[in-house]
N, C-alpha and C positions, 0 to 999 in steps of 0.2 A: 451788720455783723462786722465785726473786723478779724481779720486773718490772724495767722498763729507766728508772726514772725516773733513774737517774744517766747515762745515756747521753744523754737527753734535756737536762739541764742541762750535760753538757761540750758537745755539740754546739751549742748557744746561746752559750755561754760562747766555744767556739773561734771563732764568726763575730763575735764581739764583738773577738775579740783578733786578728782578720782585718782590722778597723775596717770592717765591713760588718755588715747585718744579715740575718738568717738569710730561706730561702724557706721556707715551710710550704703545702703541697696541702694541698686536702681533695677528696676523691673517694669515693663512696658503695660500699659494700659491695654486690655480687650486680647490679652494673650496668654494663655492657647484661647480663650473664650473671655467674657466681660467677669463673667462670673469666677472660672478658672484663677484668671487672674488677681482676683480679690483675695482669693485662697492664698497665693502664692507669696502674695504682701504681708498678710496677717501672720503667713508661717515665717518669713524674714526678721521681722520681728520677736515673734514667740522665739526664736533661735536668737536672738542676743542683738538685732540691728538696732541702733539708736536713733534713726533715721533711715526714710526711703523716700527715694526720687520716684514718680511717677512717669514714664516717658508716653509721651504724646505722638502715637506713630506716623510716621511723615513716610512721603513716597520718596523723598529724596534726602536723607539722613546722612550729612555731609561728614559728621563727625564720626558716624559709628560704622564699625566692623561689620565684616558678614555674617557673625550671630545673632548679632541683634536686627541688621538690617533683616535677615529670614522670619525674626516674631515679627517685628513691622507689619512686615508682607503678608504675614499671616492673619494679624488682627485687622487688617485693611480689608482681607478680603473676607472676612467676616464680620464686617460692616461696623467697626468701630466708631464712633462717633464721640466730640467734645463732653458729652453728657455722659457718656460712658466715663470718661476721665474723671470727671467730677463726682460722678457714683464711686469711682475706685479711692479717691480721696477721701470722700465722706465716710465711705464704709471701714476704710482702713483707720483713720482718725477717731470714729466712735467706738471703733473694736479695741483702741490700742490708749488712746489718750496720748500718741507721740507724734511728732512732728511728721508733715508729709508733702513733699516738695511737687513741683510738675517739670520736667524738663521739657523743652518744645521749642521749636524752630521758629522764627519769629513770623512763616506766613500766614501759619492756621490762625493763630491770635489778630492778625493784621485782616483776614479776611470775617474771623467772628467778631470784634470787636472789641477794643481795648479795655472800654470800661464795663461792657458785658463781661468780659472773662475773667477781669481781676474780681469783681462784684461776685460773681458766681464761686470761682475759686475761695476767694475770703468767707463766704456761704456755708462752701464744704466743710470748712476748717483746715483749709490749704495754710502752709506755712512761709509759703514765695514759691517762687520761680525760678529756673537756671536755664538761660538764655545763652546759648553757645554762637550762633549767629547774629544778633544783634549788634551794633558796632554803638560805642557805648556813645559815640559823638553826636546818636542818634536817638539816643534813648531817653530823653525829657521825658514825651509824653507818658511813653509807660509807666516810667518811673514816678510820675506825680498820682498817677494813678493807682501804681502799686504801694505808695506810701499812705496813700487815703484810706486804701482798705485793708492796712498792716500790714503787706504783706513783702518779704526780704528780695531782690533783685539780686542773684547770683552771678554773676559774670566768672567767664574762663580767660585764664592766666597759660603761656604757655613759654618752654624753653626760650622760643625767639621773640619773647616780647619784651622791648627794650627797656630801662628803667625808667624811666621818661613817661614810657607806654605803662607800665606796670601802675605808675603814681595816677596817672589819670582814671584808669582802670578802677583801682582800688578805693580814690576819691570818693566815686559815687554809688558802688556797689553797698549790700547789705547781707547780713547772715553770714556769709564768709565769703572767702575767696575760693574760685575752684581751680585749682592746679592742676595742669595736663602734665602728667609726667613725662611725655616725650612727645614727639612731632609725631602727627598719625592719626590714626582711627582707634578707636576701641576694641576691646580684644585680649585675650589672655598671653601672657609673657613669660620667657623662663626669669628674667629680672627686669627690673624698675628701673634701674641705672640711678648711677651720681646725678644725672640731669635733675630729675627730681630732686634732692635733696638743694642743689645750688639755684633751682627756680622758688622753693619756700624760703631759704636765706633770702633770697634778694627781692620777693614779696612782702615778709615779714618786714624789711628794712621800710617799707612805705606804708603800714597799715598795722591797726591794734585789731581787725576780724582775724577770725581764726582761718589758717589755710589747709585745705581738705586736697588730697594727693587721688588723683584718677585716672586710670588709663594703662589697665595691666595686670594692675594685683588679682589673683585668683585662690591663693593659698592662706593658711597660717602664717608658715614662714614668712613670705612677703607680707602679708599684713605686718607682722610685728617690724620686718625689716621699715616698713614707711612710717611706721606709728612710733619710731624710735625721733622722726625729725617733725613730722606732721600734725597737727591737730585733729584730723580725719582721714580716713581710708575711703577709698569709695570704690564698690565693688559692683559691676552691672553681665559684662558677657560671662562668667565662670556661672551665677545667678541661672542666667537665660540658658546656657545650654545644657546645664541639668535637665530644664524643661523640655527643651527640644530633644534630649538622648532618651529621655522614661520614656518606658512603655506603656506608663497608663498615667493619669492625673494623678493618683492618690501615690504614685511612686516619686511623681517629679517635686510635689509638695514636701512630700518626706525628705527629699535630697537636698531643696533648697535651704526648711528648716537646720537641718543638718550641717550643710555648707555654713550657715550664719552662725552654728555657736561654735564653730571650726575657728571662722576668724574673728569671735568675739571675743574668744581666749588668746588668739593672736594678739588684737590690739592691745591687751594686758600685760603682754612678755616684751615690752618695746626698751 
């Protein structure tokens, strides 16, 4: 079975044709439980997310701030496995027909086996992977397997990336480019900042791929700010914090559905 890279590309193109940015949500698998995480993913899709990234919980998530680290720790203590990540992808895709990616560090894939991971992700209906710590120059084998199975390979660029480095990254990536709005880790912030707009401008000069901005967006106003210059707005920590702070599971699921609706409205006010 082939993965859903084309569905991802079509979804981002449809958003652009509507004159808006896409809303991309992030939630980790297995948090607060595997079933609870699946409920939350379906809820953000119900609220208006166009794409969802499923985080593969990791013991050393270098890009992630304290909110996502806490959720990852809960998922790992709960015994989450890669099979649970695949189940989350499958059930979210089958319930919604929308593109679902996995965001993961390289070590779990390396240990699991590249062919096994890509084949299972494609079979589950996945659209691709975001790989924040896989160096482009070491990505050939991964990309061969991803291409074979119809999966996008999304690389992360940062404000510190030089123009020649941006060109090398975007030349081999697919699906979209993940533009980190600032240097640092994930988390909500008061302002996304001008760095993000400049990074999007420089990245677009090297590629026709959509450029989607993450790190720091937490409300509709910030989503609208980013949507004015980016092809997609990526929100993670704000969703995870709602789940962490909720007094019970049902309240958390309702809260993430509500935030997704607010953000979906925000990306339409670009």
